[in-house]
Steps between C-alpha positions, in 0.01 A plus 500: 500500500572173658723395806776250479739431795336801677588741233254687276558407128329608180237268360671499160855540396564877440579619150843630632689362785781721613586348825429186701456425861755232649265212423367598162620335171491653150384232246597574155515365142849398387685287244655177562862651466434751762591804280287750696537781233159662484152546660420359844810277470746793482310655796525193698877482429557867581281523811404151640805275481449309171808344374633532147535133357222367738165478315299288728393521874584696797774760515533771761146657531399373161369189335547431127260319289625435140258623240720531174550144390194410296120492547287517823546124546861550551432748780253301703748265657698796633178663632396183677843471659473867622165438651628180700797714595273772643279246674809356683647845578228671709762738642496694179222700321534488107393774268464341164541753212331462159759234398509427133293801406775743422802416295398131466177612319232305665161628597354489844231265377771241403706534827241547763342141482854377586450664842164359582650275770646808668172668548456326854850533608509781767850606454487547113370829368398510139442788251142610478507432129576118584240469758226654289558260212 
């Protein structure tokens, strides 16, 4: 466990997130069109305020990172943008899901290196599979 903003948080993003505290954000893989029809994107739409038609950025208690538009190199700019957003919004705690590792078809070993710069950001929580890579 770790503490952020005087609240105890898990060391790694939980496999399943059913609810969030008021300052917590669900970070999920999306498509550029914002058609949140499956996987974590559907869950973000149903539970955490993701908006149909919006495929990038902050919405409600969710943050979309597009992963369906091409190879890993097309995802990196969006991950970099997210990391900068998290750094400038210390009032939030971000749970990054295994973006790109479901419907988009990437492996943890391909996506995890994109989050290297997030390892030292105290308000970003990564999946254990990303950290171990």
